[in-house]
DOLUMTI-854734 format. One record per residue (C-alpha): residue in one letter; x, y, z. Coordinates in nm, 3 decimals, padded with zeros to 5 digits. Layout:
! DOLUMTI-854734
<residu=A east=X north=Y up=Z>
...
***
This chain:
! DOLUMTI-854734
<residu=M east=17.771 north=10.620 up=11.463>
<residu=S east=17.534 north=10.322 up=11.443>
<residu=A east=17.738 north=10.192 up=11.150>
<residu=L east=18.054 north=10.204 up=11.362>
<residu=Y east=17.882 north=10.024 up=11.650>
<residu=Q east=17.755 north=09.768 up=11.404>
<residu=A east=18.105 north=09.705 up=11.266>
<residu=A east=18.246 north=09.682 up=11.619>
<residu=A east=17.979 north=09.431 up=11.718>
<residu=V east=18.056 north=09.216 up=11.417>
<residu=A east=18.427 north=09.228 up=11.494>
<residu=Q east=18.364 north=09.114 up=11.852>
<residu=T east=18.168 north=08.811 up=11.735>
<residu=G east=18.459 north=08.707 up=11.515>
<residu=E east=18.259 north=08.735 up=11.193>
<residu=A east=18.422 north=08.880 up=10.881>
<residu=L east=18.352 north=09.248 up=10.825>
<residu=I east=18.338 north=09.188 up=10.449>
<residu=R east=18.187 north=08.878 up=10.292>
<residu=W east=18.375 north=08.842 up=09.965>
<residu=D east=18.118 north=08.601 up=09.829>
<residu=W east=17.861 north=08.884 up=09.852>
<residu=V east=18.101 north=09.116 up=09.670>
<residu=M east=18.152 north=08.863 up=09.390>
<residu=R east=17.778 north=08.808 up=09.351>
<residu=H east=17.708 north=09.180 up=09.331>
<residu=D east=18.013 north=09.293 up=09.133>
<residu=E east=17.809 north=09.415 up=08.836>
<residu=R east=17.576 north=09.614 up=09.059>
<residu=I east=17.873 north=09.765 up=09.247>
<residu=R east=18.029 north=09.876 up=08.917>
<residu=A east=17.698 north=10.026 up=08.805>
<residu=L east=17.660 north=10.219 up=09.131>
<residu=F east=18.022 north=10.335 up=09.107>
<residu=L east=17.962 north=10.474 up=08.756>
<residu=D east=17.638 north=10.632 up=08.877>
<residu=H east=17.836 north=10.797 up=09.156>
<residu=V east=18.087 north=10.928 up=08.902>
<residu=E east=17.806 north=11.083 up=08.698>
<residu=L east=17.639 north=11.237 up=09.002>
<residu=T east=17.973 north=11.391 up=09.095>
<residu=A east=18.083 north=11.514 up=08.752>
<residu=I east=17.757 north=11.681 up=08.647>
<residu=P east=17.723 north=11.913 up=08.951>
<residu=V east=18.091 north=12.011 up=08.938>
<residu=L east=18.070 north=12.095 up=08.566>
<residu=L east=17.744 north=12.285 up=08.614>
<residu=G east=17.896 north=12.464 up=08.912>
<residu=L east=18.192 north=12.571 up=08.698>
<residu=A east=17.959 north=12.695 up=08.425>
<residu=I east=17.774 north=12.910 up=08.680>
<residu=A east=18.068 north=13.019 up=08.896>
<residu=F east=18.302 north=13.122 up=08.615>
<residu=P east=18.100 north=13.413 up=08.471>
<residu=L east=17.996 north=13.521 up=08.821>
<residu=S east=18.360 north=13.523 up=08.930>
<residu=L east=18.471 north=13.717 up=08.625>
<residu=S east=18.205 north=13.976 up=08.708>
<residu=A east=18.339 north=13.998 up=09.062>
<residu=V east=18.694 north=14.045 up=08.932>
<residu=R east=18.576 north=14.318 up=08.693>
<residu=W east=18.357 north=14.488 up=08.954>
<residu=P east=18.510 north=14.414 up=09.300>
<residu=R east=18.203 north=14.541 up=09.488>
<residu=L east=18.014 north=14.233 up=09.369>
<residu=Y east=18.255 north=13.993 up=09.540>
<residu=A east=18.133 north=14.028 up=09.899>
<residu=P east=17.762 north=13.979 up=09.814>
<residu=L east=17.852 north=13.692 up=09.581>
<residu=L east=18.058 north=13.521 up=09.851>
<residu=A east=17.783 north=13.577 up=10.106>
<residu=G east=17.518 north=13.434 up=09.874>
<residu=T east=17.713 north=13.120 up=09.783>
<residu=G east=17.810 north=13.078 up=10.148>
<residu=L east=17.444 north=13.092 up=10.249>
<residu=L east=17.355 north=12.826 up=09.991>
<residu=F east=17.630 north=12.603 up=10.129>
<residu=T east=17.483 north=12.618 up=10.479>
<residu=I east=17.136 north=12.495 up=10.375>
<residu=P east=17.095 north=12.129 up=10.478>
<residu=S east=17.066 north=11.897 up=10.182>
<residu=L east=16.754 north=11.728 up=10.316>
<residu=A east=16.581 north=12.066 up=10.340>
<residu=L east=16.664 north=12.136 up=09.976>
<residu=F east=16.531 north=11.794 up=09.876>
<residu=V east=16.202 north=11.870 up=10.052>
<residu=L east=16.175 north=12.207 up=09.877>
<residu=L east=16.243 north=12.054 up=09.534>
<residu=L east=16.029 north=11.741 up=09.564>
<residu=P east=15.699 north=11.910 up=09.467>
<residu=F east=15.862 north=12.036 up=09.145>
<residu=T east=16.111 north=11.768 up=09.040>
<residu=G east=15.998 north=11.462 up=09.237>
<residu=L east=16.229 north=11.173 up=09.324>
<residu=S east=16.445 north=11.240 up=09.019>
<residu=R east=16.809 north=11.293 up=08.937>
<residu=T east=16.736 north=11.664 up=08.900>
<residu=T east=16.642 north=11.680 up=09.268>
<residu=A east=16.987 north=11.543 up=09.352>
<residu=I east=17.187 north=11.750 up=09.104>
<residu=I east=17.049 north=12.094 up=09.192>
<residu=P east=17.162 north=12.094 up=09.559>
<residu=L east=17.494 north=11.930 up=09.471>
<residu=T east=17.557 north=12.204 up=09.214>
<residu=L east=17.470 north=12.479 up=09.460>
<residu=Y east=17.715 north=12.337 up=09.715>
<residu=T east=18.006 north=12.367 up=09.470>
<residu=L east=17.957 north=12.740 up=09.408>
<residu=L east=18.124 north=12.871 up=09.725>
<residu=V east=18.457 north=12.694 up=09.671>
<residu=L east=18.462 north=12.743 up=09.296>
<residu=T east=18.374 north=13.112 up=09.307>
<residu=R east=18.629 north=13.189 up=09.576>
<residu=N east=18.911 north=13.005 up=09.398>
<residu=I east=18.833 north=13.147 up=09.054>
<residu=V east=18.830 north=13.502 up=09.189>
<residu=E east=19.149 north=13.451 up=09.389>
<residu=G east=19.314 north=13.285 up=09.090>
<residu=F east=19.255 north=13.587 up=08.868>
<residu=R east=19.340 north=13.831 up=09.144>
<residu=G east=19.673 north=13.654 up=09.183>
<residu=V east=19.777 north=13.746 up=08.828>
<residu=S east=20.030 north=14.027 up=08.845>
<residu=D east=19.915 north=14.365 up=08.718>
<residu=D east=20.248 north=14.396 up=08.539>
<residu=V east=20.168 north=14.085 up=08.333>
<residu=S east=19.825 north=14.216 up=08.235>
<residu=E east=19.965 north=14.558 up=08.148>
<residu=A east=20.243 north=14.401 up=07.939>
<residu=A east=19.987 north=14.196 up=07.746>
<residu=E east=19.775 north=14.506 up=07.690>
<residu=A east=20.080 north=14.696 up=07.566>
<residu=M east=20.142 north=14.416 up=07.317>
<residu=G east=19.799 north=14.479 up=07.168>
<residu=Y east=19.603 north=14.200 up=07.334>
<residu=T east=19.230 north=14.272 up=07.354>
<residu=R east=19.061 north=14.209 up=07.687>
<residu=P east=18.906 north=13.872 up=07.582>
<residu=R east=19.235 north=13.757 up=07.431>
<residu=R east=19.428 north=13.868 up=07.739>
<residu=L east=19.183 north=13.681 up=07.958>
<residu=V east=19.208 north=13.355 up=07.763>
<residu=N east=19.575 north=13.355 up=07.663>
<residu=V east=19.743 north=13.525 up=07.957>
<residu=E east=19.537 north=13.555 up=08.275>
<residu=L east=19.351 north=13.223 up=08.265>
<residu=P east=19.663 north=13.005 up=08.227>
<residu=L east=19.827 north=13.185 up=08.520>
<residu=A east=19.512 north=13.148 up=08.733>
<residu=L east=19.466 north=12.778 up=08.649>
<residu=P east=19.657 north=12.629 up=08.948>
<residu=V east=19.432 north=12.809 up=09.198>
<residu=I east=19.118 north=12.739 up=08.994>
<residu=I east=19.194 north=12.368 up=08.962>
<residu=A east=19.270 north=12.353 up=09.335>
<residu=G east=18.914 north=12.473 up=09.389>
<residu=V east=18.779 north=12.216 up=09.143>
<residu=R east=18.965 north=11.943 up=09.331>
<residu=I east=18.814 north=12.049 up=09.663>
<residu=A east=18.466 north=12.079 up=09.511>
<residu=T east=18.496 north=11.737 up=09.346>
<residu=V east=18.614 north=11.550 up=09.654>
<residu=T east=18.345 north=11.722 up=09.864>
<residu=T east=18.077 north=11.630 up=09.610>
<residu=V east=18.185 north=11.264 up=09.614>
<residu=G east=18.088 north=11.256 up=09.981>
<residu=L east=17.770 north=11.462 up=09.942>
<residu=V east=17.639 north=11.238 up=09.664>
<residu=T east=17.582 north=10.960 up=09.919>
<residu=V east=17.317 north=11.173 up=10.093>
<residu=T east=17.100 north=11.166 up=09.781>
<residu=A east=17.040 north=10.795 up=09.843>
<residu=V east=16.747 north=10.903 up=10.062>
<residu=I east=16.562 north=11.009 up=09.743>
<residu=G east=16.655 north=10.699 up=09.544>
<residu=Q east=16.977 north=10.837 up=09.392>
<residu=G east=17.315 north=10.839 up=09.564>
<residu=G east=17.527 north=10.594 up=09.366>
<residu=L east=17.736 north=10.408 up=09.622>
<residu=G east=17.528 north=10.574 up=09.895>
<residu=R east=17.261 north=10.313 up=09.826>
<residu=L east=17.499 north=10.054 up=09.969>
<residu=F east=17.519 north=10.262 up=10.286>
<residu=L east=17.142 north=10.245 up=10.329>
<residu=E east=17.135 north=09.876 up=10.245>
<residu=G east=17.403 north=09.801 up=10.503>
<residu=L east=17.224 north=09.999 up=10.773>
<residu=R east=16.881 north=09.859 up=10.687>
<residu=F east=16.991 north=09.496 up=10.699>
<residu=R east=17.263 north=09.543 up=10.962>
<residu=D east=17.519 north=09.413 up=10.713>
<residu=T east=17.868 north=09.561 up=10.722>
<residu=T east=17.963 north=09.425 up=10.379>
<residu=P east=17.765 north=09.667 up=10.156>
<residu=L east=17.839 north=09.946 up=10.403>
<residu=L east=18.216 north=09.900 up=10.384>
<residu=V east=18.209 north=09.838 up=10.009>
<residu=G east=18.028 north=10.171 up=09.966>
<residu=V east=18.279 north=10.352 up=10.189>
<residu=A east=18.574 north=10.198 up=10.006>
<residu=G east=18.424 north=10.287 up=09.670>
<residu=C east=18.379 north=10.651 up=09.772>
<residu=I east=18.737 north=10.671 up=09.896>
<residu=V east=18.871 north=10.518 up=09.575>
<residu=L east=18.662 north=10.755 up=09.362>
<residu=A east=18.772 north=11.061 up=09.560>
<residu=V east=19.140 north=10.965 up=09.532>
<residu=L east=19.116 north=10.886 up=09.159>
<residu=A east=18.933 north=11.211 up=09.085>
<residu=D east=19.185 north=11.415 up=09.282>
<residu=L east=19.481 north=11.249 up=09.110>
<residu=A east=19.321 north=11.296 up=08.767>
<residu=L east=19.266 north=11.668 up=08.830>
<residu=L east=19.620 north=11.704 up=08.963>
<residu=A east=19.755 north=11.537 up=08.648>
<residu=A east=19.538 north=11.767 up=08.434>
<residu=E east=19.675 north=12.071 up=08.615>
<residu=R east=20.036 north=11.962 up=08.559>
<residu=H east=19.964 north=11.896 up=08.192>
<residu=M east=19.802 north=12.236 up=08.140>
<residu=T east=20.063 north=12.431 up=08.342>
<residu=P east=20.401 north=12.284 up=08.248>
<residu=W east=20.581 north=12.603 up=08.357>
<residu=T east=20.491 north=12.532 up=08.721>
<residu=R east=20.683 north=12.203 up=08.704>
<residu=R east=20.993 north=12.382 up=08.577>
<residu=A east=20.957 north=12.644 up=08.850>
<residu=R east=20.939 north=12.375 up=09.121>
<residu=S east=21.242 north=12.193 up=08.987>
***
């Protein structure tokens, strides 16, 4: 809220909210922070997928595991990020690892739920037909069930990615954060320019990531485009 009051105060004085000369002087740093933000978003989402996928397959195979798995990932999602940072600091210090571990844990709830629901949405008739054709379970999983589950799975990846873009900014308090560092700089020096540049950068990154994942989904599931048309 202080950032909003700050911007409103600047607007009332007639001063520009964004000083473009500052942006031009710091363009290289802004690009570097943007790329850092991309990395801090991509790594947790990929690690989250690597963890959530086998867990979700286990829950699909043994349905009794699903409720405890959902409860556990939901509990992890409710832990405040600052509390996790404090718990990790004695072991990992002010490092990138301290930022990546909580960000990865926060992706698990959405990813697990969507992966499970994606596979559950595959018709039993399709699986039985593939089995009747001689498909082994691993081959049926990779060649039949996974492609059909992809739209729901990628929807979860999109949500996890966009959410992580926002959460990355919080890690600025431990010296990470990508564009989140501009947030702190703007608040510390009562300067709306870095603050708004950081906000705009996060919005652009979230939109680009979402569009890229949507394009990837359409490329990998061409039959859904034909069905819609």
